[in-house]
N, C-alpha and C positions, 0 to 999 in steps of 0.2 A: 254454166258454173257461176255461182253467186259468191265470189270471193270477197273477203273483207278489204275495204279500201278506206282512204282518208281524204277528205276534202277540206280546204279552207276557203271560205267565201267572204268577200267584202261587199256589204250591201250599202248602196248609196240612196239618198233621198231623205224624206222626213221620217226617220226610223228611230229617233231617240225621243223619250218622253211620251211614247204612245203604246207602251206595253209590248214592243216588238220582241225583246229578249224573252219575256215571259211566254208569249205565244209560240216563239221558236222552240223553246224547251217543251211546251205542251205538245206541239206537233211531233217533235223528236220522240217523246215518250209514247205518243199514240201510234206512230209508225212502228216503234219497237226495235230492240237490238241495236240502238245507237247510243254512243257515249261521246262526250265532248263538252263544248261550252259555247255561250254567246256573250260577247262583251262589247260595251260602248267604247268607241275610239274617240280621241280628242278632236278629230277632224269632222265629227258628226256621223261617221259611218258606224255600222255594227259589223263586227267580225264574228263569223260562225265557224267553228271547227267541229267536224263530226267524223266519227269512225264507226264502221259496222259493215254489214252486207252491202255490196254494191247497189243492189236494187233499192234498198232502204235509203241509202245516201242520195241516190238520184231522186227519190220521192221527196226528200226534204229540200233538196235544191230546187225542184220544180215548184214546191210551195213557196220558197223564198222569192221566186220570180212571178208568182201568181198575183191576181187581184185580191186574194183572200187575206193578205197580210194587213196588220194594222198600219196606220200611217200611209206613206206613199213611197213605193220603191221606184227609183229612177233607173237603177241598173245593178247588176250583180256580176262581179268578177270572181272566178274561182280557179284554184289549182288543185290538182289531184296528186295523190302519192300513196305510199304504203303506210299502214297503221303504225303508230309509235307506242300505243298503249299508255297506261298510267292514269286512265280516267276511271272513276268509280260509278259514274252515271252521267247525266247531262245536266250541267249546271249553268246558272246565271252568274257572271262575274262582274 
């Protein structure tokens, strides 16, 4: 069963000023059926919130941890939960 889920991920490393949010959005749109956002945090991390089918969320999280991201990812911490809704698409904030 591919139920809808939500994850929030905090990505550490050199992930600001390298197009990380743009590429995250592009990958979310390519995977499809995902809504949410990517935002730069004051401490240098990028926060990603995504909702959609479980398999699609896992694919986006795998990409966040992969060597295919712009910049350099030193680590990703995530929490999972139930979708809250309220997103029109996947945006950069």
